[in-house]
C-alpha positions in Angstrom: 5.6 43.1 -41.4 5.0 42.3 -37.7 4.1 38.7 -38.5 7.3 38.3 -40.5 9.4 39.8 -37.7 7.6 37.5 -35.1 8.1 34.5 -37.4 11.8 35.4 -37.8 12.3 35.7 -34.0 10.6 32.3 -33.5 12.8 30.7 -36.1 15.9 32.2 -34.6 14.9 30.9 -31.1 14.2 27.5 -32.5 17.6 27.5 -34.2 19.4 28.1 -30.9 17.4 25.3 -29.3 18.5 22.9 -32.1 22.1 23.8 -31.6 22.0 23.5 -27.8 20.3 20.1 -28.1 22.7 18.9 -30.8 25.3 17.7 -28.3 28.0 19.6 -30.1 28.9 22.0 -27.3 26.7 25.0 -28.1 25.8 27.2 -25.2 23.4 30.2 -25.0 24.8 32.7 -22.5 22.8 34.7 -20.0 23.3 38.5 -20.2 25.7 38.3 -17.2 27.7 35.5 -18.8 27.8 37.4 -22.1 29.1 40.5 -20.3 31.8 38.5 -18.5 32.8 36.9 -21.9 33.0 40.4 -23.5 35.3 41.7 -20.6 37.5 38.6 -20.9 38.0 39.1 -24.6 38.7 42.8 -24.1 41.4 42.0 -21.6 43.2 40.1 -24.3 42.6 42.9 -26.8 40.2 40.8 -28.8 37.3 42.7 -30.5 33.9 41.3 -29.5 30.6 43.0 -29.6 27.6 41.6 -27.8 25.3 42.0 -30.7 27.7 40.3 -33.1 27.0 36.8 -31.8 24.2 34.6 -30.6 25.8 31.5 -29.1 29.2 30.1 -28.2 30.6 26.7 -28.8 33.1 25.0 -26.5 34.7 21.6 -26.3 34.7 21.7 -22.5 32.5 22.9 -19.6 33.3 26.5 -18.8 31.8 28.7 -16.1 31.0 31.8 -18.1 30.4 33.8 -15.0 34.0 33.4 -14.0 36.3 35.7 -16.0 39.5 33.8 -15.0 38.0 30.5 -16.2 37.1 32.1 -19.5 40.6 33.6 -19.9 42.1 30.2 -19.2 39.9 28.6 -21.9 39.9 31.2 -24.7 41.3 28.6 -27.1 38.3 26.4 -26.4 35.7 29.0 -27.2 34.2 29.7 -30.6 31.8 32.6 -30.9 29.0 32.0 -33.3 26.4 34.1 -35.2 23.4 32.1 -36.1 21.5 32.5 -39.4 18.3 30.5 -39.6 15.6 29.5 -42.1 12.4 27.6 -42.0 12.4 26.9 -45.7 11.5 23.3 -46.4 13.3 23.2 -49.7 16.7 24.6 -48.6 19.6 22.5 -49.9 22.1 21.3 -47.3 24.8 23.6 -48.8 22.4 26.6 -48.3 22.7 27.4 -52.1 20.3 30.3 -52.8 20.1 31.4 -49.2 20.3 35.2 -48.8 21.1 36.7 -45.4 22.1 39.9 -43.7 25.6 40.2 -42.1 26.1 43.3 -40.0 29.2 45.5 -39.9 29.8 44.5 -36.2 29.6 40.8 -37.2 32.1 41.4 -40.0 34.5 43.2 -37.7 34.3 40.5 -35.0 34.7 37.8 -37.6 37.8 39.5 -39.1 39.3 40.0 -35.6 38.6 36.5 -34.2 39.3 34.6 -37.5 38.7 30.8 -36.9 37.3 31.6 -33.4 34.2 33.1 -35.1 31.7 31.0 -37.1 28.5 31.7 -38.9 26.1 28.8 -38.3 23.4 28.2 -40.8 20.4 26.3 -39.3 17.4 24.9 -41.1 14.8 24.7 -38.4 12.6 22.3 -40.4 15.3 19.6 -41.2 17.5 20.5 -38.1 20.5 20.5 -40.4 23.2 23.0 -39.6 26.5 24.0 -41.1 29.3 26.0 -39.4 31.5 28.3 -41.6 34.3 30.8 -41.0 34.1 34.2 -42.7 36.6 33.0 -45.3 34.4 30.0 -46.1 31.4 32.2 -46.4 33.2 34.5 -48.8 34.4 31.6 -50.8 30.8 30.3 -51.2 29.3 33.7 -51.9 27.7 34.2 -55.3 27.2 37.9 -54.6 27.7 40.4 -51.8 25.5 43.5 -51.5 26.7 46.0 -48.9 24.0 48.1 -47.2 23.6 50.4 -44.2 20.7 50.0 -41.8 19.8 53.1 -39.8 17.8 53.2 -36.7 16.5 56.4 -35.0 
């Protein structure tokens, strides 16, 4: 179990590195930057939970420690949840891929609509695909709701 969890954490970290190095505008926020982003979204009555995203994508350089700058550029920010795999035989369309999607991720995706993307990253091939929640639902062959409880 621990090995799998460690392996998953390493795969997730590698996926973030792939996205940042892709030149497509992905940025991993520091805890302070993430907090400033959460406050800016809240000021605009936009639902955003810190654990519901891993990375942001922007088409311009933004100082994420500056709330006013974030507010002025909300339309340029896409919040992304990353789902990663290190399966060598994963097709580019992710057919057969099974992943967890938390309630907080779902609520944020519903609230932000096209400003929230789920990014599927294959850390072996470095291929990634960005999908909105509606696109994920359109591709889904099955949805299996569950509750995860932590004490």
